[in-house]
C-alpha positions as CSV (number, residue, x, y, z in Angstrom):
1,M,102.7,-88.8,104.9
2,A,105.7,-90.4,103.1
3,A,103.3,-92.4,100.9
4,V,101.4,-89.2,99.9
5,L,104.7,-87.5,99.1
6,I,105.9,-90.4,97.0
7,E,102.6,-90.5,95.2
8,G,102.9,-86.8,94.5
9,V,106.4,-87.1,93.1
10,L,105.4,-89.9,90.8
11,E,102.4,-88.0,89.6
12,S,104.6,-85.0,89.0
13,L,107.0,-87.1,86.9
14,R,104.2,-88.7,85.0
15,I,102.8,-85.2,84.0
16,G,106.2,-83.8,83.2
17,F,107.3,-86.6,81.0
18,G,103.8,-86.9,79.6
19,F,104.1,-83.2,78.4
20,L,107.5,-84.0,77.0
21,W,106.3,-87.0,75.1
22,T,103.3,-85.1,73.7
23,A,105.5,-82.3,72.4
24,A,108.6,-84.2,71.4
25,W,107.9,-84.5,67.7
26,A,107.1,-80.8,67.4
27,I,110.3,-79.8,69.1
28,I,112.4,-82.2,66.9
29,M,110.8,-81.2,63.6
30,G,111.1,-77.5,64.4
31,L,114.8,-77.9,65.3
32,I,115.4,-79.7,62.0
33,I,113.9,-76.8,60.1
34,T,115.8,-74.3,62.2
35,S,119.1,-76.2,61.5
36,L,118.5,-76.1,57.7
37,V,118.0,-72.3,57.8
38,Q,121.0,-71.8,60.2
39,V,123.3,-73.7,57.9
40,Y,122.2,-72.2,54.5
41,V,121.4,-68.6,55.3
42,S,124.5,-66.4,55.6
43,K,124.7,-64.3,58.8
44,E,127.0,-61.9,57.1
45,R,124.3,-61.3,54.4
46,M,121.7,-61.0,57.1
47,A,123.8,-58.4,59.0
48,R,124.2,-56.3,55.8
49,I,120.5,-56.3,55.1
50,L,119.7,-55.4,58.7
51,G,122.0,-52.5,58.9
52,E,119.4,-49.8,58.1
53,S,116.9,-48.3,60.5
54,S,113.9,-48.8,58.3
55,L,110.6,-50.5,58.3
56,S,111.8,-52.8,55.5
57,S,114.8,-53.9,57.5
58,L,112.6,-54.4,60.6
59,A,110.3,-56.7,58.6
60,K,113.3,-58.7,57.3
61,A,114.7,-59.0,60.8
62,T,111.4,-60.4,61.9
63,A,111.3,-62.9,59.0
64,F,114.9,-64.0,59.6
65,G,114.2,-64.5,63.3
66,A,111.1,-66.5,62.7
67,A,113.2,-68.9,60.5
68,S,116.0,-69.0,63.0
69,S,116.9,-70.5,66.4
70,G,114.3,-71.3,69.0
71,C,116.7,-71.2,72.0
72,S,116.9,-67.9,73.9
73,F,120.7,-68.3,74.4
74,G,121.2,-69.2,70.7
75,A,119.0,-66.2,69.7
76,V,121.1,-63.9,72.0
77,A,124.4,-65.2,70.5
78,I,123.2,-64.8,66.9
79,G,121.8,-61.4,67.8
80,K,125.2,-60.4,69.2
81,G,126.9,-61.5,66.0
82,L,124.5,-59.5,63.8
83,F,124.9,-56.4,66.0
84,A,128.7,-56.7,65.9
85,K,128.6,-57.0,62.1
86,G,126.5,-53.8,61.7
87,A,122.8,-54.6,62.3
88,H,120.9,-51.7,63.8
89,A,119.9,-52.1,67.5
90,V,116.2,-52.2,66.6
91,N,116.7,-54.9,64.1
92,F,118.9,-57.2,66.2
93,L,116.4,-56.9,69.1
94,A,113.5,-57.6,66.7
95,F,115.4,-60.7,65.4
96,M,115.7,-62.0,69.0
97,F,112.0,-61.5,69.7
98,A,111.0,-63.2,66.4
99,S,113.5,-66.1,67.0
100,T,111.9,-66.9,70.4
101,N,108.3,-66.1,69.7
102,L,107.5,-66.8,66.0
103,I,109.3,-70.1,65.4
104,V,107.8,-73.3,64.2
105,E,108.6,-75.5,67.1
106,L,107.3,-73.1,69.7
107,G,104.1,-72.6,67.8
108,L,103.5,-76.3,67.6
109,M,104.2,-76.8,71.4
110,I,101.8,-74.0,72.3
111,L,99.1,-75.4,70.0
112,I,99.5,-78.9,71.5
113,L,99.8,-77.9,75.2
114,L,97.7,-74.7,75.5
115,G,95.4,-74.5,72.5
116,W,94.8,-72.5,69.3
117,E,93.9,-69.3,71.2
118,F,97.3,-69.1,72.8
119,L,98.9,-69.9,69.4
120,V,97.1,-66.9,67.9
121,A,98.1,-64.7,70.8
122,E,101.7,-65.9,70.5
123,L,101.9,-65.1,66.7
124,L,99.9,-61.9,66.8
125,G,101.5,-60.9,70.0
126,G,105.0,-61.6,68.6
127,L,104.4,-59.0,65.9
128,V,103.0,-56.5,68.4
129,L,106.0,-57.1,70.7
130,I,108.3,-56.1,67.8
131,A,106.3,-53.1,66.9
132,V,106.1,-51.8,70.5
133,M,109.8,-52.5,71.1
134,A,110.7,-50.7,67.9
135,L,108.8,-47.6,69.0
136,I,110.3,-47.5,72.5
137,V,113.9,-48.1,71.1
138,R,113.6,-45.4,68.5
139,V,112.6,-42.9,71.2
140,T,115.0,-43.9,73.9
141,L,118.1,-45.6,72.3
142,P,121.4,-44.3,73.7
143,E,123.2,-44.4,70.4
144,A,126.6,-43.4,71.7
145,L,126.6,-46.2,74.2
146,F,125.5,-48.8,71.6
147,D,128.2,-47.5,69.2
148,D,130.9,-48.0,71.9
149,V,129.7,-51.5,72.7
150,R,129.6,-52.4,69.0
151,A,133.2,-51.2,68.6
152,E,134.3,-53.4,71.6
153,L,132.5,-56.4,70.1
154,E,134.2,-55.9,66.7
155,R,137.6,-55.7,68.6
156,R,136.8,-59.0,70.3
157,D,135.7,-60.7,67.1
158,H,138.9,-59.6,65.3
159,G,140.8,-61.0,68.2
160,G,139.3,-64.4,67.5
161,M,137.4,-64.7,70.8
162,T,134.1,-65.5,69.1
163,D,133.2,-68.7,67.2
164,P,132.6,-67.4,63.6
165,T,130.2,-70.2,62.8
166,C,127.7,-69.8,65.7
167,G,128.5,-66.6,67.7
168,M,129.3,-68.4,70.9
169,E,132.5,-68.0,72.9
170,G,135.5,-69.8,71.4
171,T,138.1,-71.8,73.3
172,D,141.9,-72.2,72.8
173,E,141.3,-76.0,72.6
174,H,139.5,-75.5,69.2
175,A,141.6,-72.9,67.4
176,V,142.9,-72.5,63.8
177,V,145.2,-70.1,62.1
178,T,144.0,-68.8,58.8
179,D,146.2,-68.3,55.7
180,G,146.1,-64.6,56.6
181,G,147.6,-65.3,60.0
182,E,144.4,-64.6,62.0
183,T,143.7,-67.0,64.9
184,L,140.1,-68.1,65.1
185,T,138.6,-70.0,68.1
186,F,135.6,-72.2,68.1
187,C,133.3,-73.5,70.8
188,S,133.5,-77.2,69.7
189,E,135.2,-79.6,67.3
190,G,132.0,-79.7,65.4
191,C,132.0,-75.9,64.7
192,L,135.7,-76.1,63.8
193,E,135.0,-78.9,61.3
194,T,132.0,-76.9,59.9
195,Y,134.3,-73.9,59.3
196,R,136.8,-76.0,57.5
197,Q,134.0,-77.5,55.3
198,R,132.8,-74.1,54.4
199,A,136.3,-72.9,53.5
200,A,136.9,-76.0,51.4
201,S,133.6,-76.4,49.7
202,G,132.3,-74.7,46.6
203,G,128.9,-76.3,46.0
204,A,125.5,-74.7,46.1
205,W,123.1,-75.6,48.9
206,H,121.1,-78.0,46.6
207,D,124.3,-79.7,45.6
208,E,125.3,-80.1,49.3
209,L,122.0,-81.6,50.3
210,R,122.8,-84.5,48.0
211,S,126.0,-85.2,49.8
212,W,127.2,-86.5,53.2
213,G,129.0,-83.3,53.7
214,G,125.9,-81.1,53.4
215,W,123.9,-83.3,55.7
216,Y,126.9,-83.3,58.2
217,K,126.5,-79.6,58.5
218,I,122.8,-79.9,59.2
219,G,123.5,-82.7,61.7
220,N,126.1,-80.7,63.4
221,Q,123.8,-77.6,63.7
222,Y,121.0,-79.9,64.9
223,R,123.3,-81.2,67.6
224,K,124.2,-77.6,68.6
225,E,120.6,-76.6,68.8
226,W,119.8,-79.5,71.1
227,S,122.9,-78.8,73.3
228,M,121.6,-75.2,73.9
229,I,118.1,-76.0,74.8
230,W,117.8,-79.5,76.2
231,K,118.4,-78.5,79.8
232,D,115.8,-75.7,79.6
233,V,113.3,-78.0,77.9
234,V,113.7,-80.9,80.3
235,A,113.7,-78.6,83.3
236,G,110.6,-76.8,82.0
237,F,108.6,-80.0,81.6
238,L,109.7,-81.5,85.0
239,V,109.1,-78.2,86.9
240,S,105.7,-77.9,85.4
241,G,104.7,-81.3,86.7
242,F,105.8,-80.5,90.2
243,V,104.2,-77.1,90.1
244,I,100.9,-78.6,89.0
245,V,100.9,-81.2,91.8
246,F,102.5,-79.4,94.8
247,V,101.8,-75.6,94.5
248,P,98.5,-74.9,96.3
249,Q,96.0,-72.6,94.7
250,R,96.4,-70.0,97.5
251,V,99.9,-69.2,96.2
252,W,98.6,-68.2,92.8
253,N,95.8,-66.3,94.4
254,A,98.3,-64.3,96.4
255,L,100.6,-63.5,93.4
256,F,97.9,-62.8,90.8
257,V,95.0,-60.5,91.7
258,Q,91.7,-62.2,90.9
259,G,88.6,-60.5,89.3
260,D,87.8,-58.4,86.3
261,G,88.9,-55.0,85.1
262,I,91.8,-53.3,83.4
263,L,93.9,-53.0,86.6
264,V,93.6,-56.7,87.3
265,T,94.7,-57.5,83.8
266,A,97.6,-55.2,84.0
267,E,98.8,-56.6,87.4
268,N,98.5,-60.2,86.0
269,A,100.6,-59.3,82.9
270,I,103.3,-57.6,85.0
271,M,103.4,-60.5,87.4
272,G,103.6,-63.0,84.6
273,V,106.8,-61.3,83.3
274,A,108.2,-61.1,86.8
275,I,107.7,-64.8,87.4
276,A,109.4,-65.6,84.1
277,V,112.4,-63.5,85.1
278,I,113.1,-65.5,88.3
279,S,111.9,-68.9,87.0
280,F,115.3,-69.7,85.3
281,V,113.2,-71.6,82.7
282,G,113.8,-70.1,79.3
283,S,113.5,-71.1,75.7
284,M,110.7,-73.6,75.0
285,G,110.8,-74.9,78.5
286,N,108.6,-72.1,79.6
287,V,105.6,-73.4,77.6
288,P,104.9,-76.4,80.0
289,F,105.5,-74.1,82.9
290,A,102.8,-71.8,81.4
291,V,100.5,-74.8,81.4
292,A,101.0,-75.0,85.1
293,L,100.2,-71.4,85.5
294,W,97.1,-71.7,83.4
295,G,95.9,-74.7,85.4
296,G,96.4,-72.6,88.6
297,G,93.8,-70.1,87.4
298,I,96.2,-67.3,86.2
299,S,94.6,-65.0,83.7
300,F,95.2,-65.1,80.0
301,A,97.3,-61.9,80.1
302,G,99.5,-63.4,82.8
303,V,100.2,-66.6,81.0
304,I,100.9,-65.2,77.6
305,A,103.1,-62.5,79.1
306,F,105.0,-65.2,80.9
307,V,105.5,-67.1,77.6
308,Y,106.9,-63.9,75.9
309,A,109.5,-63.3,78.6
310,D,112.1,-66.0,78.0
311,L,114.6,-63.4,76.8
312,I,114.9,-61.8,80.3
313,T,115.3,-64.7,82.6
314,I,118.2,-64.2,85.0
315,P,120.6,-66.6,83.1
316,V,119.9,-64.7,79.9
317,L,120.4,-61.3,81.6
318,N,123.8,-62.5,82.7
319,V,124.7,-63.3,79.1
320,Y,123.7,-59.7,78.1
321,R,125.9,-58.4,80.9
322,K,128.9,-60.4,79.6
323,Y,128.3,-59.4,76.0
324,Y,127.4,-55.8,76.4
325,G,128.1,-54.6,79.9
326,W,125.7,-53.6,82.8
327,K,124.3,-50.4,81.1
328,V,123.1,-52.1,77.9
329,M,121.9,-55.1,79.9
330,L,119.7,-52.9,82.1
331,Y,118.4,-51.0,79.0
332,I,117.5,-54.2,77.2
333,F,115.8,-55.6,80.4
334,T,113.7,-52.4,80.9
335,V,112.6,-52.2,77.3
336,F,111.8,-55.9,77.1
337,F,109.9,-56.0,80.4
338,V,107.7,-53.0,79.5
339,T,107.1,-54.4,76.0
340,M,106.3,-58.0,77.2
341,A,103.9,-56.8,80.0
342,F,102.1,-54.3,77.8
343,T,101.7,-56.8,75.0
344,G,100.3,-59.5,77.3
345,F,97.9,-56.8,78.7
346,L,96.9,-55.8,75.2
347,M,96.3,-59.4,74.0
348,E,93.8,-60.1,76.8
349,L,91.9,-56.9,76.1
350,L,91.7,-57.8,72.4
351,F,90.7,-61.4,72.9
352,D,88.1,-60.4,75.5
353,A,86.6,-57.9,73.1
354,L,86.5,-60.6,70.4
355,G,85.1,-63.2,72.9
356,I,87.8,-65.7,72.3
357,V,89.6,-65.8,75.7
358,P,89.8,-69.6,76.2
359,N,87.6,-71.2,78.8
360,L,89.7,-72.5,81.7
361,A,86.9,-74.8,82.9
362,G,86.8,-76.7,79.6
363,G,88.8,-79.9,78.9
364,E,90.8,-82.3,81.0
365,T,93.2,-81.2,83.7
366,A,96.8,-82.3,83.5
367,T,96.2,-84.9,86.2
368,E,93.2,-86.4,84.3
369,Q,95.0,-86.8,81.0
370,T,96.5,-90.1,79.7
371,Y,99.7,-89.3,77.9
372,F,101.3,-92.5,76.6
373,E,98.8,-94.0,74.1
374,L,99.0,-95.6,70.7
375,N,97.8,-92.6,68.8
376,Y,99.0,-90.0,66.3
377,T,101.5,-88.6,68.8
378,F,103.2,-92.1,69.1
379,Y,103.6,-92.3,65.3
380,L,104.8,-88.7,64.9
381,N,107.4,-89.3,67.6
382,L,108.6,-92.4,65.8
383,V,109.2,-90.5,62.6
384,A,110.8,-87.6,64.5
385,F,113.1,-89.9,66.5
386,A,114.2,-91.6,63.3
387,L,115.1,-88.3,61.6
388,S,116.9,-87.2,64.8
389,G,118.9,-90.5,64.8
390,F,119.8,-90.1,61.2
391,L,121.2,-86.6,61.7
392,L,123.2,-87.6,64.7
393,Y,124.6,-90.6,62.8
394,V,125.6,-88.3,59.9
395,Y,127.3,-85.9,62.4
396,R,129.3,-88.7,64.0
397,R,130.2,-90.2,60.5
398,G,131.5,-86.8,59.4
399,L,133.3,-85.8,62.5
400,G,135.0,-89.2,62.9
401,S,136.1,-89.5,59.2
402,P,139.9,-90.2,59.0
403,G,140.0,-89.1,55.4
404,R,143.2,-87.5,54.0
405,Y,141.2,-85.6,51.3
406,R,138.6,-82.9,51.1
407,D,135.6,-83.3,48.9
408,P,135.8,-80.0,46.8
409,V,132.0,-79.8,46.4
410,C,130.8,-80.1,50.0
411,G,134.0,-79.9,52.1
412,M,133.6,-83.4,53.6
413,R,136.7,-85.3,54.7
414,T,137.0,-88.4,52.6
415,D,139.5,-91.2,51.7
416,D,140.7,-92.6,48.5
417,D,138.3,-95.6,48.4
418,G,135.3,-93.6,47.2
419,P,134.3,-91.8,43.9
420,S,137.1,-89.8,42.3
421,A,137.9,-87.6,39.3
422,T,141.0,-86.2,37.8
423,Y,141.3,-82.6,36.6
424,D,144.4,-80.6,35.6
425,G,146.7,-83.3,36.9
426,D,145.1,-83.6,40.4
427,T,142.9,-86.4,41.6
428,Y,139.9,-85.3,43.7
429,Y,137.9,-87.7,46.0
430,F,134.2,-87.3,46.9
431,C,131.9,-88.4,49.7
432,S,129.2,-89.4,47.2
433,T,128.4,-89.9,43.6
434,A,126.2,-86.7,43.7
435,C,129.3,-84.6,44.6
436,E,131.3,-86.4,41.9
437,R,128.7,-85.5,39.2
438,T,128.5,-81.9,40.4
439,F,132.3,-81.6,40.1
440,E,132.4,-83.2,36.6
441,E,129.8,-80.7,35.3
442,A,132.1,-77.8,36.1
443,P,135.4,-78.9,37.5
444,A,137.1,-75.5,37.2
445,D,134.5,-74.1,39.7
446,F,135.7,-76.5,42.4
447,A,139.4,-77.2,41.7
448,S,140.9,-74.1,43.3
449,A,142.0,-75.7,46.5
450,S,144.4,-78.7,47.1
451,P,142.5,-82.0,47.3
452,R,144.6,-83.1,50.3
453,V,143.9,-82.2,53.9
454,S,146.9,-80.2,55.3
455,E,149.2,-81.8,57.7
456,T,148.3,-79.2,60.4
457,E,144.6,-79.9,60.0
458,D,145.1,-83.7,59.9
459,H,147.1,-83.5,63.2
460,E,144.5,-81.3,64.9
461,H,141.7,-83.6,63.7
462,H,143.3,-86.6,65.4
């Protein structure tokens, strides 16, 4: 008995880590793209664009979300910031749907682990999710309640309780007083340093990408993206391995009605969302869990509805409660649950009519697959790990810099042993020759701030 148990545990770990190895490059490359967008697309500008209740604003919210964070918690935090800054309720909810269902890294994972049919259902279904949600919200939105919540969020933000760089909760440990006397709090030293870089820099994004400072910002954002999702990702892959090995088929048969017909499809879609709510596995971690469900014989509607539902897991619902209160949390939960279940139901009906529901009997099972081979996955992972290592190195290099000066182009801390230039009696120091050249082309554009790091900032940095 003990030998069988040990064998089962080892097989579960092999499958879980095998899934993780297979999808690692897709996750890393997707998060790098996400980090670039997060750093160089202004959330204030996004909020202004999304303030109207129009089809155009809804389309822009979808596009912004698709190019944004893949983490359910990150999407909720950014969505809260957009809502507090004036985005309409429909648009910030659409942004969250898009940023967890239409993103690059999730699409790559689904394609690799579940197949092209699920990818098409995810992308098409993501658009249907947003359309259905928008219709429901326009009919049912309690506008007075949402206006009150927005006013409370604005009060908190002006009180410095929210990190202005990422939307997460700030701490007194990482606080700064602005020239206007306002106290801002940040979630980490990295976010505080990013804020200072933005305040000190004057270069365009293409100038910053040729400097250490610009890459520091991307490295810092990449680190934050990983810090938000790694637990969900690892948990999702490991749980999927154990579910595949240890959960008997009769459990799935009891939860999901078997057979054909519209009622069976509807029950499976509803149950898929319900399982997601209590699974505690959100973000991209629910994709390998979906593989386990698919291997257990769950219908297409149930699996795709489960994948949609990472925005209403219990931990995420608790975040809604803390941000908006119980009433808004219950409203969001109800709208999202109905939208996700209905869209899963609709996708199976559509794919069945088109004859493209994937064949469960085809291909190797998870236990039959060999994961660690010298193939394209191995080489893609090498490239992805190298890029990841470079970004983390740049982050550590920037955060640990003891420099007494600020590069006026990118905001990077630097010392007096690198490139320099003199303008109007002041000497400015740069993190790279690229920043130096940019400065020399138009020094008046960058020389508005003192080249030296303030004593207060220098003391806080150390």
